[in-house]
PyMOL Python script that loads the backbone (N, CA, C, O; Angstrom):
from pymol import cmd

cmd.read_pdbstr("""\
ATOM      1  N   UNK A   1       0.843  -1.177   0.000  1.00  0.00           N
ATOM      2  CA  UNK A   1       0.000   0.000   0.000  1.00  0.00           C
ATOM      3  C   UNK A   1       0.884   1.234   0.000  1.00  0.00           C
ATOM      4  O   UNK A   1       2.033   1.208   0.441  1.00  0.00           O
ATOM      5  N   UNK A   2       0.328   2.282  -0.494  1.00  0.00           N
ATOM      6  CA  UNK A   2       1.043   3.556  -0.538  1.00  0.00           C
ATOM      7  C   UNK A   2       1.195   4.121   0.875  1.00  0.00           C
ATOM      8  O   UNK A   2       0.638   3.587   1.834  1.00  0.00           O
ATOM      9  N   UNK A   3       1.953   5.202   0.985  1.00  0.00           N
ATOM     10  CA  UNK A   3       2.076   5.885   2.261  1.00  0.00           C
ATOM     11  C   UNK A   3       0.742   6.467   2.680  1.00  0.00           C
ATOM     12  O   UNK A   3      -0.099   6.760   1.830  1.00  0.00           O
ATOM     13  N   UNK A   4       0.534   6.637   3.970  1.00  0.00           N
ATOM     14  CA  UNK A   4      -0.748   7.137   4.472  1.00  0.00           C
ATOM     15  C   UNK A   4      -1.116   8.488   3.877  1.00  0.00           C
ATOM     16  O   UNK A   4      -2.292   8.749   3.626  1.00  0.00           O
ATOM     17  N   UNK A   5      -0.144   9.342   3.648  1.00  0.00           N
ATOM     18  CA  UNK A   5      -0.414  10.660   3.085  1.00  0.00           C
ATOM     19  C   UNK A   5      -0.871  10.611   1.642  1.00  0.00           C
ATOM     20  O   UNK A   5      -1.391  11.602   1.128  1.00  0.00           O
ATOM     21  N   UNK A   6      -0.688   9.471   0.970  1.00  0.00           N
ATOM     22  CA  UNK A   6      -1.065   9.322  -0.429  1.00  0.00           C
ATOM     23  C   UNK A   6      -2.367   8.554  -0.601  1.00  0.00           C
ATOM     24  O   UNK A   6      -2.820   8.352  -1.728  1.00  0.00           O
ATOM     25  N   UNK A   7      -2.970   8.128   0.489  1.00  0.00           N
ATOM     26  CA  UNK A   7      -4.200   7.340   0.409  1.00  0.00           C
ATOM     27  C   UNK A   7      -5.418   8.255   0.465  1.00  0.00           C
ATOM     28  O   UNK A   7      -5.457   9.206   1.247  1.00  0.00           O
ATOM     29  N   UNK A   8      -6.419   7.957  -0.380  1.00  0.00           N
ATOM     30  CA  UNK A   8      -7.663   8.713  -0.264  1.00  0.00           C
ATOM     31  C   UNK A   8      -8.502   8.083   0.848  1.00  0.00           C
ATOM     32  O   UNK A   8      -8.129   7.043   1.389  1.00  0.00           O
ATOM     33  N   UNK A   9      -9.612   8.695   1.185  1.00  0.00           N
ATOM     34  CA  UNK A   9     -10.405   8.239   2.337  1.00  0.00           C
ATOM     35  C   UNK A   9     -10.934   6.822   2.150  1.00  0.00           C
ATOM     36  O   UNK A   9     -11.024   6.076   3.124  1.00  0.00           O
ATOM     37  N   UNK A  10     -11.287   6.431   0.929  1.00  0.00           N
ATOM     38  CA  UNK A  10     -11.786   5.075   0.693  1.00  0.00           C
ATOM     39  C   UNK A  10     -10.683   4.040   0.915  1.00  0.00           C
ATOM     40  O   UNK A  10     -10.919   3.002   1.533  1.00  0.00           O
ATOM     41  N   UNK A  11      -9.472   4.325   0.406  1.00  0.00           N
ATOM     42  CA  UNK A  11      -8.348   3.402   0.605  1.00  0.00           C
ATOM     43  C   UNK A  11      -7.990   3.301   2.083  1.00  0.00           C
ATOM     44  O   UNK A  11      -7.730   2.210   2.591  1.00  0.00           O
ATOM     45  N   UNK A  12      -7.976   4.430   2.765  1.00  0.00           N
ATOM     46  CA  UNK A  12      -7.651   4.449   4.189  1.00  0.00           C
ATOM     47  C   UNK A  12      -8.669   3.634   4.980  1.00  0.00           C
ATOM     48  O   UNK A  12      -8.302   2.866   5.869  1.00  0.00           O
ATOM     49  N   UNK A  13      -9.934   3.804   4.657  1.00  0.00           N
ATOM     50  CA  UNK A  13     -10.980   3.059   5.344  1.00  0.00           C
ATOM     51  C   UNK A  13     -10.821   1.563   5.142  1.00  0.00           C
ATOM     52  O   UNK A  13     -10.897   0.790   6.098  1.00  0.00           O
ATOM     53  N   UNK A  14     -10.599   1.151   3.896  1.00  0.00           N
ATOM     54  CA  UNK A  14     -10.468  -0.277   3.592  1.00  0.00           C
ATOM     55  C   UNK A  14      -9.223  -0.884   4.240  1.00  0.00           C
ATOM     56  O   UNK A  14      -9.269  -1.991   4.775  1.00  0.00           O
ATOM     57  N   UNK A  15      -8.114  -0.150   4.185  1.00  0.00           N
ATOM     58  CA  UNK A  15      -6.844  -0.702   4.660  1.00  0.00           C
ATOM     59  C   UNK A  15      -6.706  -0.684   6.178  1.00  0.00           C
ATOM     60  O   UNK A  15      -6.120  -1.599   6.757  1.00  0.00           O
ATOM     61  N   UNK A  16      -7.236   0.342   6.824  1.00  0.00           N
ATOM     62  CA  UNK A  16      -6.952   0.507   8.247  1.00  0.00           C
ATOM     63  C   UNK A  16      -8.168   0.569   9.164  1.00  0.00           C
ATOM     64  O   UNK A  16      -8.088   0.131  10.312  1.00  0.00           O
ATOM     65  N   UNK A  17      -9.264   1.089   8.700  1.00  0.00           N
ATOM     66  CA  UNK A  17     -10.369   1.372   9.608  1.00  0.00           C
ATOM     67  C   UNK A  17     -11.458   0.306   9.636  1.00  0.00           C
ATOM     68  O   UNK A  17     -12.101   0.124  10.670  1.00  0.00           O
ATOM     69  N   UNK A  18     -11.678  -0.389   8.555  1.00  0.00           N
ATOM     70  CA  UNK A  18     -12.745  -1.379   8.486  1.00  0.00           C
ATOM     71  C   UNK A  18     -12.230  -2.736   8.955  1.00  0.00           C
ATOM     72  O   UNK A  18     -11.415  -3.357   8.272  1.00  0.00           O
ATOM     73  N   UNK A  19     -12.697  -3.205  10.119  1.00  0.00           N
ATOM     74  CA  UNK A  19     -12.204  -4.483  10.654  1.00  0.00           C
ATOM     75  C   UNK A  19     -12.441  -5.678   9.732  1.00  0.00           C
ATOM     76  O   UNK A  19     -11.730  -6.678   9.837  1.00  0.00           O
ATOM     77  N   UNK A  20     -13.419  -5.601   8.835  1.00  0.00           N
ATOM     78  CA  UNK A  20     -13.693  -6.737   7.963  1.00  0.00           C
ATOM     79  C   UNK A  20     -12.725  -6.830   6.789  1.00  0.00           C
ATOM     80  O   UNK A  20     -12.669  -7.868   6.129  1.00  0.00           O
ATOM     81  N   UNK A  21     -11.959  -5.771   6.509  1.00  0.00           N
ATOM     82  CA  UNK A  21     -11.036  -5.802   5.366  1.00  0.00           C
ATOM     83  C   UNK A  21      -9.584  -5.563   5.746  1.00  0.00           C
ATOM     84  O   UNK A  21      -8.697  -5.795   4.925  1.00  0.00           O
ATOM     85  N   UNK A  22      -9.318  -5.117   6.938  1.00  0.00           N
ATOM     86  CA  UNK A  22      -7.928  -4.843   7.313  1.00  0.00           C
ATOM     87  C   UNK A  22      -7.247  -6.108   7.818  1.00  0.00           C
ATOM     88  O   UNK A  22      -7.895  -7.023   8.326  1.00  0.00           O
ATOM     89  N   UNK A  23      -5.947  -6.138   7.670  1.00  0.00           N
ATOM     90  CA  UNK A  23      -5.121  -7.225   8.195  1.00  0.00           C
ATOM     91  C   UNK A  23      -4.084  -6.617   9.114  1.00  0.00           C
ATOM     92  O   UNK A  23      -3.331  -5.731   8.708  1.00  0.00           O
ATOM     93  N   UNK A  24      -4.039  -7.080  10.334  1.00  0.00           N
ATOM     94  CA  UNK A  24      -3.055  -6.598  11.298  1.00  0.00           C
ATOM     95  C   UNK A  24      -2.211  -7.792  11.724  1.00  0.00           C
ATOM     96  O   UNK A  24      -2.732  -8.789  12.226  1.00  0.00           O
ATOM     97  N   UNK A  25      -0.916  -7.680  11.521  1.00  0.00           N
ATOM     98  CA  UNK A  25       0.005  -8.741  11.882  1.00  0.00           C
ATOM     99  C   UNK A  25       1.041  -8.207  12.860  1.00  0.00           C
ATOM    100  O   UNK A  25       1.503  -7.075  12.716  1.00  0.00           O
ATOM    101  N   UNK A  26       1.401  -8.993  13.834  1.00  0.00           N
ATOM    102  CA  UNK A  26       2.458  -8.626  14.763  1.00  0.00           C
ATOM    103  C   UNK A  26       3.764  -9.195  14.233  1.00  0.00           C
ATOM    104  O   UNK A  26       3.851 -10.379  13.907  1.00  0.00           O
ATOM    105  N   UNK A  27       4.768  -8.351  14.152  1.00  0.00           N
ATOM    106  CA  UNK A  27       6.081  -8.775  13.681  1.00  0.00           C
ATOM    107  C   UNK A  27       7.043  -8.865  14.845  1.00  0.00           C
ATOM    108  O   UNK A  27       6.976  -8.074  15.785  1.00  0.00           O
ATOM    109  N   UNK A  28       7.927  -9.823  14.775  1.00  0.00           N
ATOM    110  CA  UNK A  28       8.970  -9.964  15.782  1.00  0.00           C
ATOM    111  C   UNK A  28      10.312  -9.815  15.072  1.00  0.00           C
ATOM    112  O   UNK A  28      10.620 -10.555  14.138  1.00  0.00           O
ATOM    113  N   UNK A  29      11.097  -8.857  15.525  1.00  0.00           N
ATOM    114  CA  UNK A  29      12.389  -8.571  14.909  1.00  0.00           C
ATOM    115  C   UNK A  29      13.480  -9.311  15.672  1.00  0.00           C
ATOM    116  O   UNK A  29      13.640  -9.132  16.879  1.00  0.00           O
ATOM    117  N   UNK A  30      14.224 -10.142  14.955  1.00  0.00           N
ATOM    118  CA  UNK A  30      15.312 -10.882  15.580  1.00  0.00           C
ATOM    119  C   UNK A  30      16.665 -10.219  15.359  1.00  0.00           C
ATOM    120  O   UNK A  30      17.568 -10.377  16.181  1.00  0.00           O
ATOM    121  N   UNK A  31      16.818  -9.489  14.278  1.00  0.00           N
ATOM    122  CA  UNK A  31      18.082  -8.843  13.942  1.00  0.00           C
ATOM    123  C   UNK A  31      17.823  -7.355  13.689  1.00  0.00           C
ATOM    124  O   UNK A  31      17.438  -6.966  12.586  1.00  0.00           O
ATOM    125  N   UNK A  32      18.035  -6.538  14.703  1.00  0.00           N
ATOM    126  CA  UNK A  32      17.722  -5.107  14.621  1.00  0.00           C
ATOM    127  C   UNK A  32      18.582  -4.413  13.566  1.00  0.00           C
ATOM    128  O   UNK A  32      18.086  -3.550  12.841  1.00  0.00           O
ATOM    129  N   UNK A  33      19.840  -4.771  13.471  1.00  0.00           N
ATOM    130  CA  UNK A  33      20.715  -4.129  12.483  1.00  0.00           C
ATOM    131  C   UNK A  33      20.265  -4.425  11.057  1.00  0.00           C
ATOM    132  O   UNK A  33      20.230  -3.524  10.219  1.00  0.00           O
ATOM    133  N   UNK A  34      19.922  -5.671  10.774  1.00  0.00           N
ATOM    134  CA  UNK A  34      19.446  -6.051   9.442  1.00  0.00           C
ATOM    135  C   UNK A  34      18.107  -5.376   9.140  1.00  0.00           C
ATOM    136  O   UNK A  34      17.861  -4.954   8.010  1.00  0.00           O
ATOM    137  N   UNK A  35      17.249  -5.277  10.149  1.00  0.00           N
ATOM    138  CA  UNK A  35      15.955  -4.614   9.968  1.00  0.00           C
ATOM    139  C   UNK A  35      16.150  -3.141   9.657  1.00  0.00           C
ATOM    140  O   UNK A  35      15.492  -2.607   8.764  1.00  0.00           O
ATOM    141  N   UNK A  36      17.040  -2.479  10.375  1.00  0.00           N
ATOM    142  CA  UNK A  36      17.331  -1.064  10.101  1.00  0.00           C
ATOM    143  C   UNK A  36      17.873  -0.877   8.688  1.00  0.00           C
ATOM    144  O   UNK A  36      17.507   0.081   8.006  1.00  0.00           O
ATOM    145  N   UNK A  37      18.746  -1.787   8.243  1.00  0.00           N
ATOM    146  CA  UNK A  37      19.278  -1.696   6.884  1.00  0.00           C
ATOM    147  C   UNK A  37      18.167  -1.831   5.862  1.00  0.00           C
ATOM    148  O   UNK A  37      18.118  -1.085   4.884  1.00  0.00           O
ATOM    149  N   UNK A  38      17.264  -2.796   6.090  1.00  0.00           N
ATOM    150  CA  UNK A  38      16.152  -2.999   5.169  1.00  0.00           C
ATOM    151  C   UNK A  38      15.262  -1.755   5.097  1.00  0.00           C
ATOM    152  O   UNK A  38      14.879  -1.338   4.004  1.00  0.00           O
ATOM    153  N   UNK A  39      14.931  -1.162   6.238  1.00  0.00           N
ATOM    154  CA  UNK A  39      14.107   0.053   6.235  1.00  0.00           C
ATOM    155  C   UNK A  39      14.828   1.194   5.537  1.00  0.00           C
ATOM    156  O   UNK A  39      14.208   1.959   4.798  1.00  0.00           O
ATOM    157  N   UNK A  40      16.120   1.317   5.762  1.00  0.00           N
ATOM    158  CA  UNK A  40      16.880   2.367   5.071  1.00  0.00           C
ATOM    159  C   UNK A  40      16.897   2.124   3.570  1.00  0.00           C
ATOM    160  O   UNK A  40      16.781   3.071   2.791  1.00  0.00           O
ATOM    161  N   UNK A  41      17.039   0.870   3.153  1.00  0.00           N
ATOM    162  CA  UNK A  41      17.028   0.542   1.725  1.00  0.00           C
ATOM    163  C   UNK A  41      15.675   0.849   1.096  1.00  0.00           C
ATOM    164  O   UNK A  41      15.613   1.393  -0.006  1.00  0.00           O
ATOM    165  N   UNK A  42      14.595   0.507   1.787  1.00  0.00           N
ATOM    166  CA  UNK A  42      13.264   0.647   1.202  1.00  0.00           C
ATOM    167  C   UNK A  42      12.673   2.041   1.334  1.00  0.00           C
ATOM    168  O   UNK A  42      11.886   2.458   0.484  1.00  0.00           O
ATOM    169  N   UNK A  43      13.035   2.764   2.380  1.00  0.00           N
ATOM    170  CA  UNK A  43      12.427   4.074   2.620  1.00  0.00           C
ATOM    171  C   UNK A  43      13.411   5.232   2.532  1.00  0.00           C
ATOM    172  O   UNK A  43      13.027   6.389   2.704  1.00  0.00           O
ATOM    173  N   UNK A  44      14.675   4.929   2.265  1.00  0.00           N
ATOM    174  CA  UNK A  44      15.683   5.979   2.178  1.00  0.00           C
ATOM    175  C   UNK A  44      15.608   6.735   0.860  1.00  0.00           C
ATOM    176  O   UNK A  44      14.771   6.449   0.005  1.00  0.00           O
ATOM    177  N   UNK A  45      16.488   7.690   0.718  1.00  0.00           N
ATOM    178  CA  UNK A  45      16.497   8.536  -0.478  1.00  0.00           C
ATOM    179  C   UNK A  45      17.112   7.855  -1.687  1.00  0.00           C
ATOM    180  O   UNK A  45      16.787   8.205  -2.822  1.00  0.00           O
ATOM    181  N   UNK A  46      17.994   6.889  -1.468  1.00  0.00           N
ATOM    182  CA  UNK A  46      18.648   6.191  -2.584  1.00  0.00           C
ATOM    183  C   UNK A  46      17.659   5.248  -3.262  1.00  0.00           C
ATOM    184  O   UNK A  46      16.991   4.459  -2.593  1.00  0.00           O
ATOM    185  N   UNK A  47      17.567   5.327  -4.571  1.00  0.00           N
ATOM    186  CA  UNK A  47      16.615   4.520  -5.339  1.00  0.00           C
ATOM    187  C   UNK A  47      17.154   3.119  -5.619  1.00  0.00           C
ATOM    188  O   UNK A  47      16.396   2.150  -5.577  1.00  0.00           O
ATOM    189  N   UNK A  48      18.427   3.002  -5.898  1.00  0.00           N
ATOM    190  CA  UNK A  48      19.021   1.721  -6.307  1.00  0.00           C
ATOM    191  C   UNK A  48      18.745   0.571  -5.337  1.00  0.00           C
ATOM    192  O   UNK A  48      18.364  -0.505  -5.799  1.00  0.00           O
ATOM    193  N   UNK A  49      18.916   0.732  -4.006  1.00  0.00           N
ATOM    194  CA  UNK A  49      18.624  -0.404  -3.108  1.00  0.00           C
ATOM    195  C   UNK A  49      17.165  -0.844  -3.170  1.00  0.00           C
ATOM    196  O   UNK A  49      16.867  -2.033  -3.050  1.00  0.00           O
ATOM    197  N   UNK A  50      16.262   0.106  -3.355  1.00  0.00           N
ATOM    198  CA  UNK A  50      14.840  -0.209  -3.455  1.00  0.00           C
ATOM    199  C   UNK A  50      14.549  -1.018  -4.725  1.00  0.00           C
ATOM    200  O   UNK A  50      13.824  -2.012  -4.678  1.00  0.00           O
ATOM    201  N   UNK A  51      15.107  -0.596  -5.837  1.00  0.00           N
ATOM    202  CA  UNK A  51      14.916  -1.309  -7.104  1.00  0.00           C
ATOM    203  C   UNK A  51      15.501  -2.711  -7.011  1.00  0.00           C
ATOM    204  O   UNK A  51      14.881  -3.676  -7.456  1.00  0.00           O
ATOM    205  N   UNK A  52      16.682  -2.822  -6.438  1.00  0.00           N
ATOM    206  CA  UNK A  52      17.333  -4.127  -6.293  1.00  0.00           C
ATOM    207  C   UNK A  52      16.462  -5.071  -5.446  1.00  0.00           C
ATOM    208  O   UNK A  52      16.293  -6.242  -5.786  1.00  0.00           O
ATOM    209  N   UNK A  53      15.915  -4.546  -4.342  1.00  0.00           N
ATOM    210  CA  UNK A  53      15.055  -5.362  -3.479  1.00  0.00           C
ATOM    211  C   UNK A  53      13.824  -5.847  -4.244  1.00  0.00           C
ATOM    212  O   UNK A  53      13.461  -7.020  -4.163  1.00  0.00           O
ATOM    213  N   UNK A  54      13.194  -4.954  -4.977  1.00  0.00           N
ATOM    214  CA  UNK A  54      11.995  -5.319  -5.739  1.00  0.00           C
ATOM    215  C   UNK A  54      12.320  -6.395  -6.768  1.00  0.00           C
ATOM    216  O   UNK A  54      11.583  -7.372  -6.898  1.00  0.00           O
ATOM    217  N   UNK A  55      13.404  -6.225  -7.491  1.00  0.00           N
ATOM    218  CA  UNK A  55      13.781  -7.209  -8.502  1.00  0.00           C
ATOM    219  C   UNK A  55      14.122  -8.565  -7.881  1.00  0.00           C
ATOM    220  O   UNK A  55      13.780  -9.607  -8.440  1.00  0.00           O
ATOM    221  N   UNK A  56      14.791  -8.552  -6.734  1.00  0.00           N
ATOM    222  CA  UNK A  56      15.192  -9.799  -6.090  1.00  0.00           C
ATOM    223  C   UNK A  56      14.027 -10.530  -5.429  1.00  0.00           C
ATOM    224  O   UNK A  56      14.076 -11.751  -5.281  1.00  0.00           O
ATOM    225  N   UNK A  57      12.982  -9.809  -5.030  1.00  0.00           N
ATOM    226  CA  UNK A  57      11.904 -10.417  -4.249  1.00  0.00           C
ATOM    227  C   UNK A  57      10.543 -10.385  -4.926  1.00  0.00           C
ATOM    228  O   UNK A  57       9.546 -10.751  -4.305  1.00  0.00           O
ATOM    229  N   UNK A  58      10.474  -9.965  -6.164  1.00  0.00           N
ATOM    230  CA  UNK A  58       9.178  -9.826  -6.825  1.00  0.00           C
ATOM    231  C   UNK A  58       8.429 -11.153  -6.943  1.00  0.00           C
ATOM    232  O   UNK A  58       7.198 -11.163  -6.905  1.00  0.00           O
ATOM    233  N   UNK A  59       9.127 -12.249  -7.083  1.00  0.00           N
ATOM    234  CA  UNK A  59       8.474 -13.548  -7.208  1.00  0.00           C
ATOM    235  C   UNK A  59       7.817 -14.001  -5.901  1.00  0.00           C
ATOM    236  O   UNK A  59       6.973 -14.897  -5.908  1.00  0.00           O
ATOM    237  N   UNK A  60       8.202 -13.383  -4.783  1.00  0.00           N
ATOM    238  CA  UNK A  60       7.639 -13.763  -3.489  1.00  0.00           C
ATOM    239  C   UNK A  60       6.297 -13.094  -3.229  1.00  0.00           C
ATOM    240  O   UNK A  60       5.566 -13.508  -2.329  1.00  0.00           O
ATOM    241  N   UNK A  61       5.963 -12.072  -3.997  1.00  0.00           N
ATOM    242  CA  UNK A  61       4.720 -11.328  -3.783  1.00  0.00           C
ATOM    243  C   UNK A  61       3.527 -12.204  -4.103  1.00  0.00           C
ATOM    244  O   UNK A  61       3.562 -13.024  -5.020  1.00  0.00           O
ATOM    245  N   UNK A  62       2.490 -12.017  -3.344  1.00  0.00           N
ATOM    246  CA  UNK A  62       1.260 -12.756  -3.608  1.00  0.00           C
ATOM    247  C   UNK A  62       0.072 -11.841  -3.358  1.00  0.00           C
ATOM    248  O   UNK A  62       0.136 -10.927  -2.535  1.00  0.00           O
ATOM    249  N   UNK A  63      -0.983 -12.092  -4.059  1.00  0.00           N
ATOM    250  CA  UNK A  63      -2.212 -11.307  -3.905  1.00  0.00           C
ATOM    251  C   UNK A  63      -3.262 -12.199  -3.247  1.00  0.00           C
ATOM    252  O   UNK A  63      -3.834 -13.085  -3.882  1.00  0.00           O
ATOM    253  N   UNK A  64      -3.497 -11.952  -1.986  1.00  0.00           N
ATOM    254  CA  UNK A  64      -4.504 -12.755  -1.261  1.00  0.00           C
ATOM    255  C   UNK A  64      -5.846 -12.074  -1.311  1.00  0.00           C
ATOM    256  O   UNK A  64      -6.821 -12.589  -0.762  1.00  0.00           O
TER     257      UNK A  64
END
""", "prot")
cmd.dss("prot")
cmd.show_as("cartoon", "prot")
cmd.util.cbc("prot")
cmd.orient("prot")
């Protein structure tokens, strides 16, 4: 999903507010340094790490 600031009210309602359509998962982080690197790669200003991640992991995506 896009960033919250980019979502219109219908998308926000479906993704976060409507209990019948939202999915909430609890994550457990085992490696804080690796997690920080991943967040920096995906949300940082550099584009290349983000593109590399998408290309390397695109086959893992699924639409439920």
